[in-house]
Structure formats: C-alpha cells, structure tokens
N, C-alpha and C positions, 0 to 999 in steps of 0.2 A: 465696377471698380474703376480706379483711375488708370490712366496710361502713364508709362514711365519711359525715360530715355537715359542712357548712360552719360556720365560726365565726359568720357573719351570722345563721343561723337558731338557733344554740345559745346566743348571748350572753345571752339573757334566759330560757333554759330551765333545768330542774333540773340540767343538766350544766355550768352556768357555773362559773367559778372561785369565785364567791362561795358556792356551795352545795357545792363539792367537799369530800369527806372528807379529801383530801390537801392541802387549802389550807395547813394549818399546816406542811407539809413543804416544799412548793414555793415558797411565798411568805413574806416576812418577817412575823414576829409583829407584830400591831398594825396591819397595813396596813388602811386604810379600805375600806369596801365600794365607794366610788367609784373608788379607785385599783385595787382588785381587778377591777372591771368593765373598766377600761381595759386591764389585762393580758389579760383574756379576749379582747379584740379582737385580740390578737397570735396567737391560736390559728388556724392555717391550716385545719386539719381535725381532727376527732375520729374515731379509728378504733376500731371495735368488732370484736374478734376472738374466735373460739372456739378451743378446745384444738386445737393442731396448725396453726393459721393462721400463715403467715409474715408478720412485720412488714417485714422486709427480708432480702435474700439476697446471697450472695457475688457480687461483680462488678456489682451494681446501682449506678447513679449516686447519689452522696451528695447533691448539690445543696444543701449547707449545711443539711440538715435534722437536727433532733434531736427527741427525744420525752420527754415526762413521763408516767410511768405513773400513771393515775388510779385504776385498780383491776386486780386480777389479778396474775399472775406470768409471767415470761418466762425463757427460757434462750437463751444465745448459744453458738454452736459453730463450730469450724473443722475441716477435714479434715486428718488427719495424712498422713505421707508414703505411707501405704498406702491412703489414701482413707477411713479410718475416722473418723467424726465424733468430735471431742473437745470436750466441754463446757468452756467457758471462763468462764461467768458465769451466775449466777441473779440475777434482779432482781424486785422487787415494788413495790407501791404507794408512790408518792412518790419513787422513784428515777428517774434520768435515763438515757436510752439514746441512743447515737450521738455523744456528745461526743468520744469517742476517735477518731472518723473524720472530724472536721470539716476536717482538713488533707489529706484524701485525695480523690481523684476518684471512687473506687469502694470499696464495702464489702469488707472482707477476711474477714468472718464472716457468719453467718446468725443471725437472731433469730426465735424462734417462741413462741407463747403456750402456756403450760402449763395454762390454764383459760380460761374466759370472761373477757376482759380489755378494758380501754379505755385508749387513750393519746391524748394531745394532741400534735399535730405543730406545731413551731415552726420559724421561719426564723432561723438564727443571726445573719445580718447585721441583720435587723430587730430582734432582741432586743438586740444590741449598741447599736443606735441608741436604742432605747427606754430602755435602762439609763442613758443620760445624763440622763434625766428622772426616773429612779427609782434613786437611789444606794443605797437600802436593798435594793432588788431585786438590784442588781449585787453587793453584798457578800454577800447571802444565797446567790446562785448560786455565787460564788467559794468560800464556806465549804463548801457542799454538795459541790462538785466536789473540793475539796481533801480532805475527809474520805473521800469515795467512793474517790478514787485511793489514799489512804493505806491504806484497808482492802484494796483489791484488791492493792496492792503487798505487804501483809503476807501475803496468801494465796499469793502467788507464791513466798514462802520456804517451800517445802514441807518438813515434817519427815519423819523416817523412820518414825515409829510410827503405826500405823493408828488407835489410840485417840486420840492427840493430834490427828491430822488431823480426825477426826470431831468432837472437842470444839471445835476451832477453827472448823469449819464451823457448828456449832450456835451458838457464841458470836457469830459474824458475823451469823447470821440474827436473833438476839435484839437485837444492836446496831442493826440496820437498823430493826426495829420500834420501838425505844426512841425514835425521832424523834417518834412519835405518842403514845407512852405510856411514861414512864420506869419504870412499874411492870409492864411487860408480863411475863406469866408463861406465856402460851400462844402457840404457833406453829402455824399451819396451813400444811403443806407440800404443794403440789399436785404436786411432783415425786415420781417413783417411787424406790424404793430402788436400782434399777438406774441411774437417772440420777445419784443421789448417788454411787454407786460409780464411775461413769465419770468424774465430776468430780474425785473424790479419788484416782483411779487405784488403786482397790482392787477387790476382788471383791464381788459381791452378798452372798455368805456372810459376808464380813468386816463389812459394814454391819449385817447382821442380828445378828451376834455382838456388835457394839459397842452396838447398841440394847439388847440383853438385858443386857449388862454394866452399862450406865449405869442401867438400870431396877433391877438388883440392888443397885446402890450407893445407890439412892434419889435419884439426881440428876435423872432425868426420869421422866415417866409418859407412856405412849403409848396412844391409842385411835384406831384407824384412822390417818388422816393428821393427827390433832390431837395435838400434842406439848406437854406441860406441863413447864415448868422448875421443879423442886422444890427444887433446891439450886444456885443460880446461882454462888455463890462456889466450890463444888466443881467445877462445870463449868469455870470459869476456871482453877482449879488444874490440872486435867488438860490444858487447852489450853496452859498454860505449861510442860508437860513433867513435872509432878509427878503421881505415880500413887498415889492413896490405896488403902489395903488394902480388900479386900472386907469386907462386914459380918460374914462368918464369922470374920474375923481373919486366918488364914494364907492366903496366895495360893493360888488354884486353878489348874487347868490352863488355864482360859479366861483368867484373869488373866495368866498367863505368856505366852499366845499374843498377848494384846493389847499386850504390851510388846515383841514382836518387830517388826523392821522390816517395813513393808508391802511 
C-alpha cells in the first residue's frame, strides 16, 4: 500500500502547495503565497505510491474524497462482463481523480499508479466550504472539471479507425500537458503499449504499427517511452479523420491497414 503524511507536518515542507510543480494547474494563476498556504491546509493527507500501488479499489467507500495528482501517472479500470480489466482513463500530474464518484457511496472502478507518484487527498465538503472564501479557486476548479469532462466525453465517441484512435489519444495527452506548457513537444508515457492497446480496444501489434507509421510520416519521434511531437498540426489532422499520404507518395500496405476499421 501507499505511504501517507499528514497536512500538518507537510504544510511548511517542500511538498506544500506553494512549492508544488502542479501549482499552476491546480490553483488559480496569480494566487498569493499566503492564500496558497491556506489551501495547503485543506490537504487531508499526501499519498506516495510506487508503480502498481492501488489508490482506491472497486467497492471501497468514497467518503467524499477526491485527489489532485502532484506527480506521476495513474490508470483507472473496471471489469467487463467476463471479468477482464478494461482501462477507462489515464491521468497525470495536475489532473483530478475521484470527482466522478462524489455522488456515490462506493467506487465503481480501481485506480493504480503507473510509476512512482504522489497525490493530495481532499475532502469535497471542506473544499466547497473553503471555496466560499476563494471565489477564484472555485472558478478554477469548475473550469478544470468542465474541460476534463469535455475531453473524456470526446474520447467516449470512439471512431472506427485505429490510426484515428491513436492520434486522438496522443492529442489528448498533449492537451493535458499543455496546461503547464503551451509549447509542450515531449511526452513521457509510463504506460505500456499493451495498456494503450487495451484502452483503445485494439491489439498490441496495431499500436506498434501506428507508432511506426506516425514516425514514418514525421509526426512523432520515439525513444523508449519518451515521445516527441514533431508535427502537432499533422497529428490533429489525423485525429480529425484526415489521413495524409506517406512520405513516399503512394499509399503502402501499412497505410491501407491503418485506414481499416479497428
């Protein structure tokens, strides 16, 4: 299980909100250090997890808790009718976990860490009360939640083509990082190709083929789990359902396969 630390001991530590790298994502721009320190006081606990640790599991009580990811990446999953885990979401630093379960008594999914990660645990009732004194914080959280739900809803509208699915996935990952850096060009993905395949409901071989194809088109560059976006407009074009020709001109067999329904 994960390690925890109380907000009382961490409020003045390097892990306080004032020093957090995700401060510009979780909190309103321009918030003073004094107000930021007051928000730190709302943190019930800070949880440190290693890869594979469960943050929460199916049927565990919700208790009005939600989490802000300070660092790392997570995946959420549910079991299908055959008991096979189906990945429903990937989340990274600055994103919020648990807001979709606040009206439930128990969680309907499980969330685990994909790498060494840290989250801050909050109480939703306490945050609602505090938001009365921090209107900018309330607006910031509403905006974050609205955009997060809009992006998740967009991903629910699954297209038929493997290439388009994969491009939409990468575009979504880039969009999430752009909260911290509008010029983001590199993505570090701690999830495996098989996890991506499970999430997109395609095969491992299809993900490998799509990576090779996008590399061939000069849209991405890959080194281990570090992915560099070389042509972001081109990626968005594919995500929108437009399929540019390969650099060789005429379509290849791999090009045609990419255009087939997944």
